[in-house]
MMTF fields as JSON, N, C-alpha, C and O atoms, coordinates in Angstrom:
{
  "mmtfVersion": "1.0.0",
  "mmtfProducer": "UNKNOWN",
  "numBonds": 327,
  "numAtoms": 328,
  "numGroups": 82,
  "numChains": 1,
  "numModels": 1,
  "chainsPerModel": [1],
  "groupsPerChain": [82],
  "chainIdList": ["A"],
  "bondAtomList": [4, 2, 8, 6, 12, 10, 16, 14, 20, 18, 24, 22, 28, 26, 32, 30, 36, 34, 40, 38, 44, 42, 48, 46, 52, 50, 56, 54, 60, 58, 64, 62, 68, 66, 72, 70, 76, 74, 80, 78, 84, 82, 88, 86, 92, 90, 96, 94, 100, 98, 104, 102, 108, 106, 112, 110, 116, 114, 120, 118, 124, 122, 128, 126, 132, 130, 136, 134, 140, 138, 144, 142, 148, 146, 152, 150, 156, 154, 160, 158, 164, 162, 168, 166, 172, 170, 176, 174, 180, 178, 184, 182, 188, 186, 192, 190, 196, 194, 200, 198, 204, 202, 208, 206, 212, 210, 216, 214, 220, 218, 224, 222, 228, 226, 232, 230, 236, 234, 240, 238, 244, 242, 248, 246, 252, 250, 256, 254, 260, 258, 264, 262, 268, 266, 272, 270, 276, 274, 280, 278, 284, 282, 288, 286, 292, 290, 296, 294, 300, 298, 304, 302, 308, 306, 312, 310, 316, 314, 320, 318, 324, 322],
  "bondOrderList": [1, 1, 1, 1, 1, 1, 1, 1, 1, 1, 1, 1, 1, 1, 1, 1, 1, 1, 1, 1, 1, 1, 1, 1, 1, 1, 1, 1, 1, 1, 1, 1, 1, 1, 1, 1, 1, 1, 1, 1, 1, 1, 1, 1, 1, 1, 1, 1, 1, 1, 1, 1, 1, 1, 1, 1, 1, 1, 1, 1, 1, 1, 1, 1, 1, 1, 1, 1, 1, 1, 1, 1, 1, 1, 1, 1, 1, 1, 1, 1, 1],
  "groupList": [{"groupName": "UNK", "atomNameList": ["N", "CA", "C", "O"], "elementList": ["N", "C", "C", "O"], "formalChargeList": [0, 0, 0, 0], "bondAtomList": [1, 0, 2, 1, 3, 2], "bondOrderList": [1, 1, 2], "singleLetterCode": "X", "chemCompType": "L-PEPTIDE LINKING"}],
  "groupTypeList": [0, 0, 0, 0, 0, 0, 0, 0, 0, 0, 0, 0, 0, 0, 0, 0, 0, 0, 0, 0, 0, 0, 0, 0, 0, 0, 0, 0, 0, 0, 0, 0, 0, 0, 0, 0, 0, 0, 0, 0, 0, 0, 0, 0, 0, 0, 0, 0, 0, 0, 0, 0, 0, 0, 0, 0, 0, 0, 0, 0, 0, 0, 0, 0, 0, 0, 0, 0, 0, 0, 0, 0, 0, 0, 0, 0, 0, 0, 0, 0, 0, 0],
  "groupIdList": [1, 2, 3, 4, 5, 6, 7, 8, 9, 10, 11, 12, 13, 14, 15, 16, 17, 18, 19, 20, 21, 22, 23, 24, 25, 26, 27, 28, 29, 30, 31, 32, 33, 34, 35, 36, 37, 38, 39, 40, 41, 42, 43, 44, 45, 46, 47, 48, 49, 50, 51, 52, 53, 54, 55, 56, 57, 58, 59, 60, 61, 62, 63, 64, 65, 66, 67, 68, 69, 70, 71, 72, 73, 74, 75, 76, 77, 78, 79, 80, 81, 82],
  "secStructList": [7, 3, 3, 3, 3, 3, 7, 7, 1, 1, 1, 7, 7, 3, 3, 3, 3, 3, 3, 3, 6, 6, 3, 3, 3, 3, 3, 3, 3, 3, 1, 1, 7, 2, 2, 2, 2, 2, 2, 2, 2, 2, 2, 2, 6, 6, 7, 7, 2, 2, 2, 2, 2, 2, 2, 2, 6, 6, 7, 7, 7, 6, 6, 1, 1, 7, 7, 2, 2, 2, 2, 2, 2, 2, 2, 2, 2, 2, 2, 2, 2, 7],
  "xCoordList": [-57.606, -56.578, -55.321, -55.398, -54.176, -52.89, -52.308, -52.404, -51.702, -51.087, -49.676, -49.401, -48.795, -47.435, -47.191, -47.478, -46.659, -46.428, -44.995, -44.555, -44.264, -42.902, -42.978, -43.509, -42.449, -42.526, -41.444, -40.451, -41.663, -40.657, -40.609, -41.639, -39.412, -39.245, -39.31, -39.427, -39.235, -39.315, -38.229, -37.579, -38.048, -37.093, -37.588, -36.79, -38.899, -39.428, -39.321, -39.396, -39.146, -38.963, -40.142, -40.274, -41.0, -42.118, -43.197, -42.909, -44.452, -45.576, -46.374, -46.724, -46.654, -47.531, -48.782, -48.704, -49.925, -51.177, -52.231, -52.095, -53.284, -54.415, -55.662, -55.805, -56.564, -57.911, -58.856, -58.946, -59.552, -60.497, -61.84, -61.921, -62.884, -64.241, -64.291, -64.971, -63.558, -63.578, -62.823, -63.03, -61.947, -61.168, -59.684, -59.31, -58.836, -57.382, -56.894, -57.368, -55.941, -55.349, -53.874, -53.448, -53.105, -51.712, -50.838, -50.096, -50.916, -50.1, -48.677, -48.451, -47.723, -46.323, -45.45, -45.518, -44.631, -43.66, -42.308, -41.941, -41.572, -40.197, -39.267, -39.364, -38.367, -37.432, -38.19, -39.398, -37.512, -38.134, -38.082, -37.358, -38.846, -38.883, -39.775, -40.997, -39.169, -39.866, -41.047, -42.159, -40.83, -41.901, -43.048, -44.214, -42.727, -43.773, -44.584, -45.807, -43.91, -44.612, -45.439, -46.496, -44.967, -45.803, -47.047, -48.129, -46.885, -48.022, -49.072, -50.266, -48.644, -49.586, -50.373, -51.598, -49.667, -50.328, -51.313, -52.413, -50.934, -51.799, -53.037, -54.149, -52.85, -53.973, -54.97, -56.167, -54.49, -55.37, -55.892, -56.662, -55.493, -55.98, -57.504, -58.063, -58.166, -59.62, -60.325, -61.555, -59.57, -60.163, -60.545, -60.044, -61.427, -61.779, -60.656, -59.977, -60.459, -59.458, -59.717, -58.776, -60.972, -61.321, -60.916, -60.449, -61.093, -60.686, -59.18, -58.725, -58.409, -56.948, -56.502, -55.621, -57.102, -56.744, -57.045, -56.221, -58.219, -58.626, -57.636, -57.332, -57.14, -56.242, -54.795, -54.088, -54.339, -52.912, -52.514, -51.363, -53.455, -53.145, -52.558, -53.143, -51.405, -50.785, -49.862, -49.257, -49.731, -48.821, -47.386, -46.985, -46.626, -45.225, -44.326, -44.731, -43.104, -42.108, -40.968, -40.19, -40.878, -39.84, -39.999, -41.09, -38.913, -38.96, -39.321, -39.403, -39.537, -39.927, -41.335, -42.158, -41.609, -42.93, -43.934, -45.118, -43.473, -44.314, -43.869, -42.929, -44.537, -44.182, -44.581, -45.2, -44.233, -44.644, -46.162, -46.745, -46.804, -48.263, -48.87, -49.816, -48.324, -48.796, -48.585, -49.438, -47.461, -47.207, -48.222, -48.643, -48.617, -49.653, -50.973, -51.676, -51.317, -52.543, -52.482, -53.468, -51.363, -51.211, -51.348, -51.971, -50.765, -50.843, -52.285, -52.723, -53.017, -54.409, -55.246, -56.09, -55.019, -55.731, -55.494, -56.43, -54.251, -53.902, -54.615, -55.112, -54.666, -55.302, -56.797, -57.336, -57.47, -58.917, -59.349, -60.475, -58.458, -58.793, -58.255, -58.516, -57.5, -56.956, -55.76, -55.169],
  "yCoordList": [94.573, 95.04, 94.207, 92.999, 94.852, 94.186, 93.732, 94.433, 92.537, 91.978, 91.501, 91.02, 91.645, 91.124, 90.306, 90.758, 89.099, 88.186, 87.689, 87.172, 87.844, 87.332, 85.876, 85.577, 84.984, 83.553, 83.112, 83.808, 81.945, 81.31, 79.829, 79.215, 79.255, 77.82, 77.343, 76.142, 78.266, 77.88, 78.578, 79.51, 78.112, 78.762, 80.132, 81.045, 80.275, 81.6, 82.481, 81.992, 83.769, 84.676, 85.615, 86.224, 85.732, 86.656, 86.267, 85.711, 86.573, 86.35, 87.646, 88.232, 88.079, 89.233, 88.724, 87.856, 89.265, 88.889, 89.947, 90.776, 89.886, 90.789, 89.965, 88.846, 90.537, 89.994, 91.114, 92.158, 90.865, 91.841, 91.155, 90.115, 91.735, 91.196, 89.72, 88.923, 89.363, 88.009, 86.977, 85.778, 87.422, 86.502, 86.843, 88.003, 85.815, 85.99, 86.418, 85.924, 87.343, 87.815, 88.136, 88.442, 88.063, 88.532, 87.903, 88.611, 86.59, 85.893, 85.777, 85.189, 86.348, 86.343, 85.966, 86.593, 84.934, 84.512, 85.12, 85.198, 85.548, 86.013, 84.876, 84.338, 84.516, 83.391, 82.073, 82.064, 80.981, 79.664, 79.048, 79.527, 77.987, 77.229, 77.967, 77.814, 78.747, 79.697, 79.091, 79.612, 78.025, 77.436, 76.916, 77.164, 76.2, 75.666, 76.781, 76.685, 77.826, 78.905, 79.75, 80.255, 79.91, 80.576, 79.736, 80.274, 78.419, 77.524, 77.68, 77.734, 77.752, 77.952, 79.243, 79.258, 80.319, 81.594, 81.513, 82.058, 80.846, 80.712, 79.88, 80.249, 78.766, 77.89, 78.552, 78.27, 79.422, 80.054, 81.418, 82.035, 81.898, 83.19, 83.152, 82.321, 84.045, 84.13, 83.194, 83.189, 82.4, 81.471, 82.216, 83.306, 81.612, 82.198, 81.918, 80.897, 82.803, 82.549, 81.237, 80.515, 80.93, 79.709, 78.458, 77.481, 78.49, 77.367, 77.147, 76.014, 78.225, 78.123, 77.575, 76.717, 78.064, 77.586, 76.095, 75.326, 75.694, 74.289, 73.379, 72.285, 73.818, 73.007, 73.019, 72.027, 74.112, 74.28, 74.126, 73.814, 74.342, 74.34, 73.002, 71.943, 73.069, 71.882, 71.107, 70.129, 71.507, 70.805, 71.032, 72.156, 69.951, 70.028, 69.828, 69.214, 70.346, 70.17, 69.344, 69.838, 68.087, 67.212, 67.082, 66.801, 67.285, 67.175, 68.5, 68.566, 69.555, 70.851, 70.78, 69.995, 71.585, 71.633, 72.413, 72.468, 73.009, 73.863, 73.759, 73.03, 74.48, 74.546, 75.924, 76.7, 76.227, 77.518, 77.599, 78.65, 76.496, 76.477, 76.7, 77.473, 76.02, 76.198, 77.633, 78.197, 78.226, 79.621, 80.547, 81.535, 80.24, 81.037, 80.896, 81.886, 79.69, 79.496, 80.334, 80.979, 80.334, 81.134, 82.629, 83.371, 83.054, 84.471, 84.871, 85.947, 84.013, 84.325, 84.353, 85.233, 83.395, 83.393, 84.707, 85.318, 85.127, 86.382, 87.555, 88.447, 87.556, 88.652, 88.733, 89.823, 87.579, 87.627, 87.722, 88.127, 87.351, 87.426, 88.677, 88.921, 89.468, 90.699, 90.454, 91.388],
  "zCoordList": [-16.71, -15.825, -16.042, -16.269, -15.973, -16.178, -14.839, -13.832, -14.856, -13.648, -13.972, -15.071, -12.995, -13.075, -11.812, -10.704, -11.992, -10.871, -10.932, -11.959, -9.831, -9.731, -9.278, -8.208, -10.093, -9.806, -8.822, -8.611, -8.228, -7.377, -7.71, -7.989, -7.68, -7.87, -9.307, -9.551, -10.273, -11.683, -12.494, -12.019, -13.719, -14.623, -15.066, -15.28, -15.202, -15.528, -14.287, -13.16, -14.503, -13.372, -13.16, -12.099, -14.173, -14.061, -15.065, -16.125, -14.707, -15.61, -15.68, -14.655, -16.895, -17.132, -17.836, -18.706, -17.459, -18.107, -17.826, -16.926, -18.625, -18.456, -18.186, -18.678, -17.394, -17.262, -17.686, -17.041, -18.782, -19.338, -19.54, -20.193, -18.985, -19.115, -18.728, -19.373, -17.66, -17.139, -17.947, -17.764, -18.84, -19.674, -19.615, -19.44, -19.764, -19.761, -21.138, -22.161, -21.148, -22.397, -22.184, -21.071, -23.261, -23.288, -22.207, -21.526, -22.041, -21.044, -21.589, -22.646, -20.851, -21.274, -20.08, -19.023, -20.267, -19.258, -19.6, -20.772, -18.594, -18.768, -18.371, -17.268, -19.276, -19.119, -19.159, -19.395, -18.935, -18.97, -20.349, -21.222, -20.553, -21.808, -22.8, -22.784, -23.642, -24.502, -25.26, -25.177, -25.981, -26.783, -25.935, -26.243, -24.873, -24.001, -23.35, -23.245, -22.918, -22.233, -23.19, -22.813, -24.432, -25.431, -25.708, -25.942, -25.679, -25.904, -24.81, -25.103, -23.566, -22.467, -22.686, -22.566, -23.005, -23.249, -24.398, -24.313, -25.458, -26.626, -26.308, -26.688, -25.617, -25.278, -24.337, -24.401, -23.474, -22.487, -22.911, -22.174, -24.07, -24.56, -24.659, -25.375, -23.947, -23.967, -23.003, -22.939, -22.251, -21.284, -20.003, -19.725, -19.248, -17.953, -16.953, -17.057, -16.0, -14.959, -14.218, -13.89, -13.958, -13.236, -14.018, -13.432, -15.328, -16.179, -16.079, -15.923, -16.169, -16.103, -14.749, -14.684, -13.682, -12.341, -12.226, -11.731, -12.681, -12.609, -13.342, -12.865, -14.482, -15.3, -14.823, -15.0, -14.224, -13.946, -12.477, -12.176, -11.573, -10.144, -9.694, -9.923, -9.057, -8.485, -9.4, -8.962, -10.657, -11.565, -11.108, -10.805, -11.064, -10.652, -11.857, -12.844, -11.781, -12.825, -12.235, -11.419, -12.653, -12.108, -10.605, -10.109, -9.886, -8.424, -7.75, -6.524, -8.543, -7.973, -7.41, -7.881, -6.421, -5.792, -6.635, -6.299, -7.714, -8.543, -9.996, -10.312, -10.867, -12.282, -12.785, -12.057, -14.017, -14.587, -14.67, -14.404, -15.036, -15.072, -13.695, -13.542, -12.7, -11.323, -10.866, -10.181, -11.237, -10.874, -11.541, -10.939, -12.773, -13.422, -12.671, -12.472, -12.257, -11.469, -10.192, -9.835, -9.512, -8.294, -8.597, -7.837, -9.703, -10.099, -10.375, -9.967, -11.062, -11.37, -10.094, -9.927, -9.189, -7.915, -7.175, -6.658, -7.132, -6.448, -7.105, -6.418, -8.43, -9.163, -8.889, -8.697, -8.869, -8.707, -7.247, -6.957, -6.327, -4.902, -4.227, -3.049, -4.985, -4.426, -3.672, -3.13]
}
């Protein structure tokens, strides 16, 4: 299933991703630090949603209360919890 999440508090403005057969696929951030965000998507390709949440939840960017990784964790939580 495909999901789109509008981010808050980060340079990226949106995250698109798929969850198929319990695995993450096609993670794409709109805006933000292009290379770093492509790296996150590449590293998590085929990972379980729970693994991604465990690794990314609560990460902050500088003095911000959140980060692009944290926003992805929130998006995945929303996707799997409805």
